[in-house]
C-alpha positions in Angstrom: -3.5 -36.2 -3.2 -3.3 -36.0 0.6 0.4 -35.4 0.4 0.1 -32.6 -2.2 -3.0 -31.0 0.2 -0.7 -31.0 3.0 2.2 -29.6 1.2 0.1 -27.0 -0.2 -1.3 -26.3 3.4 2.3 -25.8 4.4 3.2 -23.8 1.8 0.0 -21.0 2.5 1.1 -21.3 6.2 4.7 -20.7 5.7 3.7 -17.7 3.6 1.9 -15.9 6.1 3.4 -13.7 8.5 3.8 -15.6 11.9 3.3 -12.4 14.0 0.1 -11.7 12.1 -1.0 -15.3 12.8 -0.5 -14.6 16.6 -2.3 -11.3 16.7 -4.9 -12.5 14.8 -5.2 -15.3 17.5 -5.2 -12.9 20.3 -7.9 -10.6 18.4 -10.2 -13.7 17.9 -9.7 -14.7 21.9 -10.3 -11.2 23.0 -12.5 -9.9 20.4 -15.0 -8.5 23.0 -12.1 -6.2 24.1 -10.0 -5.4 21.0 -10.7 -3.1 18.0 -8.0 -2.6 15.4 -5.7 -4.5 13.0 -3.3 -7.1 13.3 -0.7 -4.8 11.6 -1.3 -2.2 14.5 2.4 -1.4 16.0 1.0 0.7 18.8 -1.6 -0.8 21.3 -3.6 1.6 23.3 -5.0 0.3 26.6 -7.7 2.1 28.4 -10.1 0.9 31.3 -13.3 1.8 29.1 -13.8 3.0 25.4 -11.9 6.4 24.9 -13.9 9.3 24.2 -13.6 10.3 20.4 -11.5 13.1 21.1 -8.8 11.2 22.9 -8.8 8.3 20.2 -8.4 11.0 17.3 -5.7 12.6 19.4 -3.8 9.2 19.9 -4.4 8.2 16.3 -3.0 11.5 15.2 -0.1 11.6 17.4 0.9 7.9 16.7 0.9 8.9 13.0 2.9 12.0 13.4 5.3 10.0 15.4 6.2 7.6 12.7 4.1 4.5 13.4 2.0 5.5 10.3 -1.9 6.1 9.8 -4.2 3.2 11.5 -1.2 2.4 13.5 -3.4 1.9 16.7 -5.0 -1.2 18.0 -7.4 -0.3 20.9 -7.9 -2.8 24.0 -10.4 -1.8 26.4 -10.1 -3.8 29.7 -13.6 -3.6 31.1 -16.6 -4.4 28.9 -20.3 -4.5 29.8 -22.4 -7.6 28.8 -25.8 -8.1 28.1 -28.7 -5.9 28.2 -28.7 -2.4 30.0 -30.9 -3.8 32.8 -28.8 -7.1 33.1 -25.5 -5.2 32.2 -22.3 -7.0 34.0 -19.1 -5.9 33.7 -16.3 -8.2 32.3 -12.8 -7.3 32.9 -9.4 -8.3 32.0 -6.9 -9.4 34.4 -3.1 -8.8 34.2 -2.4 -12.1 32.6 -5.1 -11.2 29.9 -3.1 -7.9 29.4 0.1 -9.5 29.1 -1.2 -12.2 26.6 -2.8 -9.4 24.5 0.7 -7.4 24.7 2.8 -10.4 23.7 0.3 -11.8 20.9 -0.1 -8.3 19.3 3.6 -7.5 20.2 3.2 -3.9 19.5 6.6 -1.6 19.0 4.4 0.8 21.3 2.0 0.9 24.5 0.1 3.6 25.4 -1.8 3.2 28.8 -4.4 5.9 28.7 -5.2 5.6 32.5 -4.1 4.8 36.1 -6.0 1.5 36.0 -4.4 0.1 32.6 -1.2 1.4 34.2 -1.5 -0.4 37.2 -2.7 -3.7 35.2 0.3 -3.3 32.8 2.8 -3.2 35.8 0.9 -6.2 37.3 1.3 -7.8 34.1 4.9 -7.3 33.8 5.6 -7.3 37.7 7.4 -3.8 37.3 6.4 -0.5 38.5 5.4 2.1 36.0 5.2 5.6 36.8 2.3 7.5 36.0 2.4 10.4 33.2 5.9 9.0 32.4 7.5 7.4 29.4 9.5 4.0 30.2 10.2 0.7 28.4 8.9 -2.6 29.0 10.8 -5.7 27.2 12.1 -3.4 24.4 8.7 -1.7 24.1 8.3 2.0 24.1 5.4 2.7 26.9 3.8 6.0 27.7 1.7 5.8 30.8 -0.8 8.2 32.0 -3.2 9.0 34.6 -5.9 10.4 33.0 -5.4 11.1 28.9 -8.7 12.0 28.1 -8.8 14.3 30.8 -5.4 16.0 29.9 -7.2 17.3 26.7 -9.4 19.5 28.6 -6.4 22.2 29.2 -3.9 23.2 26.8 -0.9 23.2 29.0 -2.0 19.4 29.8 -2.3 18.8 26.1 1.2 20.1 25.6 2.5 18.1 28.5 0.7 14.8 27.1 2.3 15.4 23.9 5.7 15.9 25.2 5.2 12.5 26.7 4.1 10.7 23.5 6.9 12.4 21.4 9.3 10.1 23.6 7.9 7.2 21.6 9.1 8.9 18.3 10.4 6.0 15.8 13.3 8.4 15.1 14.4 7.8 18.8 13.7 4.0 18.8 
């Protein structure tokens, strides 16, 4: 009986996707900071919660670029704890960002502001230019100084879209 249960247990584990298991582990460990699915293939990093307009723009952009609908997983590097009177910020360090990226293993990363760009650069010991597209360990990376701020002006919106288009799945 014990051997049969172990055999079935191993079989069930073997049927699961190891990448999804790693993503689920990361999402559990960093539950206060991550919102999304273990199947997400684009990771959006931001210092605080993005305004709804920015989230919608990034989700639609990722869908248009071939990453699919609901492609984004959202990681916020600073969270508030406790009641408003006792709110204490809780922030991720560079090592945490690296563990999230490696565990989630996204095809694309969008760093939505200068703080997360710097944290991502520290995590991977590299310089990441602002308002530019680059690659880190085979992953498409688009780094913004202030993505949400770019949405207020048509010319800046177009510049943001031009950067995001460099992450297109047809170019990968």
